[in-house]
C-alpha positions as CSV (number, residue, x, y, z in Angstrom):
1,M,0.0,0.0,0.0
2,T,1.4,3.4,-0.9
3,S,1.5,6.2,1.8
4,D,-1.4,8.0,0.1
5,E,-3.5,4.8,0.1
6,Y,-2.6,4.3,3.7
7,E,-3.8,7.8,4.6
8,V,-7.1,7.1,2.9
9,F,-7.4,3.8,4.7
10,T,-6.5,5.4,8.1
11,R,-9.3,8.0,7.6
12,E,-11.8,5.3,6.7
13,V,-11.0,3.4,9.8
14,W,-11.3,6.5,11.9
15,H,-14.6,7.6,10.3
16,G,-16.0,4.1,10.8
17,F,-15.1,4.2,14.5
18,L,-16.5,7.7,15.0
19,A,-19.7,6.9,13.2
20,D,-20.8,4.5,16.0
21,A,-18.8,6.0,18.9
22,T,-20.5,6.9,22.1
23,A,-19.6,10.1,24.0
24,E,-17.5,7.9,26.3
25,D,-15.7,6.3,23.3
26,I,-14.8,9.7,21.9
27,H,-13.5,10.7,25.3
28,R,-11.4,7.5,25.7
29,S,-10.1,8.1,22.1
30,L,-9.0,11.6,23.1
31,L,-7.3,10.3,26.2
32,T,-5.2,7.8,24.2
33,V,-4.7,9.5,20.9
34,N,-1.2,10.4,19.5
35,W,-1.0,14.1,20.0
36,D,1.5,14.4,17.2
37,D,-1.6,14.0,15.0
38,A,-3.4,17.0,16.6
39,D,-4.4,18.9,13.5
40,L,-7.7,20.2,12.3
41,E,-7.9,17.6,9.5
42,H,-7.6,14.5,11.7
43,P,-11.0,12.8,12.0
44,L,-11.0,12.9,15.8
45,W,-10.3,16.7,15.9
46,A,-12.7,17.4,13.1
47,R,-15.4,15.5,14.9
48,I,-14.8,17.2,18.2
49,L,-14.7,20.7,16.6
50,A,-17.7,20.2,14.4
51,D,-20.1,18.2,16.5
52,P,-22.0,20.1,19.3
53,S,-23.1,16.7,20.7
54,V,-19.6,15.9,21.8
55,D,-19.5,16.2,25.6
56,R,-18.2,19.5,27.1
57,A,-15.8,17.4,29.2
58,T,-14.2,16.0,26.1
59,A,-13.7,19.4,24.5
60,L,-12.3,20.8,27.8
61,A,-9.9,17.8,28.0
62,A,-8.8,18.3,24.4
63,Y,-8.2,22.0,25.1
64,W,-5.9,21.4,28.1
65,M,-4.1,18.5,26.5
66,S,-3.3,20.7,23.5
67,G,-1.1,22.9,25.6
68,P,-3.1,26.2,25.4
69,R,-0.7,28.2,27.6
70,W,2.2,27.4,25.2
71,H,0.1,28.9,22.4
72,K,-0.8,32.0,24.5
73,Q,2.8,33.3,24.2
74,H,1.8,34.3,20.7
75,T,-1.1,36.3,19.2
76,A,-4.0,34.2,18.1
77,E,-3.0,34.5,14.5
78,E,0.6,33.4,15.2
79,A,-0.7,30.5,17.4
80,C,-2.7,29.1,14.6
81,Q,0.3,29.2,12.3
82,K,2.4,27.5,15.0
83,D,0.2,24.3,15.5
84,G,-2.1,26.1,18.0
85,A,-5.2,26.0,15.8
86,V,-6.8,23.1,17.7
87,S,-6.6,24.9,21.1
88,E,-7.6,28.2,19.6
89,E,-10.7,26.7,17.9
90,I,-11.7,24.7,21.0
91,E,-11.4,27.8,23.2
92,E,-13.5,30.0,20.9
93,R,-16.3,27.4,20.6
94,Y,-16.2,26.4,24.3
95,V,-16.5,30.0,25.5
96,A,-19.4,30.5,23.1
97,G,-21.2,27.5,24.5
98,F,-20.9,25.3,21.4
99,W,-20.8,22.1,23.4
100,T,-23.8,21.7,25.7
101,Q,-23.8,17.9,26.6
102,A,-22.4,17.4,30.1
103,G,-22.7,13.7,31.1
104,I,-18.9,13.2,31.5
105,G,-17.0,14.8,34.3
106,Y,-13.6,16.4,33.8
107,D,-11.4,18.6,36.0
108,P,-8.3,20.0,34.2
109,R,-6.7,20.4,37.6
110,C,-7.1,16.8,38.6
111,D,-6.9,14.5,35.5
112,D,-5.6,11.2,36.8
113,G,-3.0,13.1,39.0
114,Q,-2.2,15.6,36.3
115,D,-2.8,19.3,36.7
116,W,-3.0,20.5,33.1
117,T,-3.6,24.1,34.2
118,E,0.1,24.2,35.4
119,E,1.5,23.0,32.0
120,Y,3.9,25.7,30.6
121,S,3.3,27.9,33.7
122,D,6.8,29.2,33.1
123,V,5.9,30.6,29.7
124,T,5.3,34.4,29.4
125,T,1.9,34.8,27.7
126,V,0.5,37.7,25.7
127,R,-3.1,36.5,26.1
128,E,-5.1,35.1,29.0
129,I,-6.9,31.8,29.2
130,P,-10.6,32.5,29.8
131,A,-11.7,31.7,33.3
132,V,-14.4,29.3,32.1
133,M,-11.6,27.0,30.7
134,F,-10.5,26.4,34.3
135,E,-13.9,25.3,35.6
136,P,-14.5,21.5,36.0
137,V,-17.4,19.8,34.2
138,C,-19.5,17.8,36.5
139,G,-20.5,14.2,35.6
140,A,-19.2,10.7,35.6
141,V,-15.4,10.6,35.1
142,V,-14.3,8.3,32.2
143,P,-11.0,6.8,33.4
144,R,-8.0,6.6,31.2
145,P,-8.0,3.1,29.6
146,E,-5.4,0.8,31.0
147,D,-5.5,-1.3,27.9
148,G,-7.8,-2.1,25.0
149,W,-7.0,1.3,23.3
150,D,-4.1,2.2,21.2
151,D,-3.4,5.6,19.5
152,G,-6.9,6.7,20.0
153,L,-8.7,3.6,18.7
154,P,-10.0,0.4,20.2
155,H,-7.1,-2.1,20.0
156,E,-8.7,-4.2,17.2
157,L,-9.0,-1.1,14.9
158,A,-5.5,0.1,15.8
159,E,-4.1,-3.3,15.0
160,R,-5.7,-3.1,11.5
161,L,-3.7,0.1,10.9
162,F,-0.5,-1.2,12.4
163,A,-0.7,-4.4,10.3
164,V,-0.5,-2.5,7.0
165,E,2.8,-2.4,5.2
166,I,3.5,0.9,3.5
167,A,5.6,0.9,0.3
168,D,7.4,4.2,-0.3
């Protein structure tokens, strides 16, 4: 399979997964995805950003895991040019109330022992993070999967991707 064919195959697997994914599945996916793929065209980010039925907790977790404070050392325009588009888009929509579902709980100050709000606290920022982004979302916490998930997908789907040989 060529790298272009593999890219199409990867997107098909992701779209198939996301078509039937529950709110909890999308949240687990976010917790286990490879953040090197955090761009607006990746099916997971596209779904989170475009779908108001995605849980607020998932959007909030995505925001904090994207390193928003790192991007706040730049103007909004510069941040989008420096791989900060995901956090900028999430922040804008979150503040505007785009996501209204709130069945999942998430606290960016206490995510499995991680305080995401302290990430990059040594960085000098030129813009503030809105106060609402620090507020926890009440609901049932979806724990980080110990196993059964790999690179944002249930293991059996991730294995399909890993089994493909790419010819350059």
